[in-house]
C-alpha positions, 0 to 999 in steps of 0.5 A: 500500500502506498504511503503518503506520510510516514514519520519516524520518532519525530520530536519537537523540543521547545527548550527542554519540553518535548511537545512532540515526543518520538511520534512514528505515524503512518498514513496510507493513500486514501486514508482519512486519518483522525488525529485525537488529543486534548488541548496542548497534546501536540497535534498542531505542533506535529502538523506544523513540523510535518509541513516544515512550518517549524523545525524538527528537533530530531526524527524523520518525515517521509512523504509519498514514499520517501520524499522530503517536503521540498520535493513534493511541490503542491502535492500537499495542501493545508489549513492550519488554524484559521484561514488567512483570507482577504476579507474584502474580496469575494471567494473567487477573488480570494482564490485568484490572489492565492493562485498567483501567490502559489503559481497555481492554474487560475482556470480551475478556480470555478471548479474548486469553488463548485466542489466546496459549494461556494460557486454561488456566492457572487459578489459577497465578501469573505468578511460577510461569510459564515464561519463554515463558509470561511472554513470551506474557502480555506479548504478551497485555497488548500486545493489550489495546485491539485494536492493529493494530501490535505492537512486540516487542523480543527476544520470543524471547531466552532461550527454549528451543526449545518456548518459541520455537515458542510465540511464533512460532506466536502471532506468525503467528496474530496476523498471519494471522488478525487482520492485525496488523503487527509490528516484531520485533527478535531475535538468533536469525536462523534463528528470525526467518527463519521468520516475517519478511516484511521485514528491516532491518539496523542497525549503529552506529545506521545502517540499512544495508539494508531488504530483503524476505524473498524478496530476501534469499534471492536476495541470499544469495551462492553461494560456492565452498569449497576446501580444499588442502594449501597454502591460501596458495599456492592463494589466490595462484595462483587470484587470478593465473590467474582474476583474482579479487580477493577470496578469504576464508580461513575456518578451514582453507578458502578461500571464493570468491564469484565464478567458481563456474562455473569450479570444475572449471578451478580444481581442474584448475589447482591440481592441475597446479601441485602443489596437493593439493585435498581438498575443493571444493564450492559452498554458499549463505550462511545468514541469519546469514552474510549478516548478518555479511558485511553488518556486516563490509562497514561496517568495511572 
């Protein structure tokens, strides 16, 4: 399978602090790679380093099967943080100005605007665009030069549901119809899950896990939820009788990640011991819960 981005122990230091700490990432052609992490986890710095917008402290970056960023020309487009637009210009005028800066083909501007659904904005200035429209215009600018790989940092952050759907539709269309590969960071995990084919989870600059969307679904744990009139006593009883080491207390409920097949026996045992069980049921982790649990594991 053709590799679009491969990093080997990529590290970025600011002073003595490792903002990106030995990240080895692989993105293959056709991937929509979702990059997940808390604020300050290192996502934006990693993207800027890959794009040579900031220097590498150590490690390697390979693009398109072993090339350096200087060798790939316009094959990479990016939208890092807010797009820098000419606010007093129309969508068409913005793309024309950026095409001159980038040395791109101006004849493709109308096609690009149509692709991101901005072809009917007419004389409307960018300053009057909604946030979603500005983000789509930023993506349109990134498309100048016919890139094969787009790097998007928080492209749906701050958007309303309609704006999120517009960006999501553009990403899927670009991926399916033009075969563009994506690296996308976002805090909106449920929305990310609607487009992503592969995930990378980063915390404190360290890439904790790379996993396909299919594998992530399998990894999201089933759990047993129990609510009783005395959760602390119930927890100790379950631990001793069923040899369960880890039981979480979340709000007013107990959460078990093992022995789910023993739910009826657990219920019967607790009742026998005088514990009133008001709720007992199984649930599956959401992507957000999996992410929080994964990040939490690093702090234990």
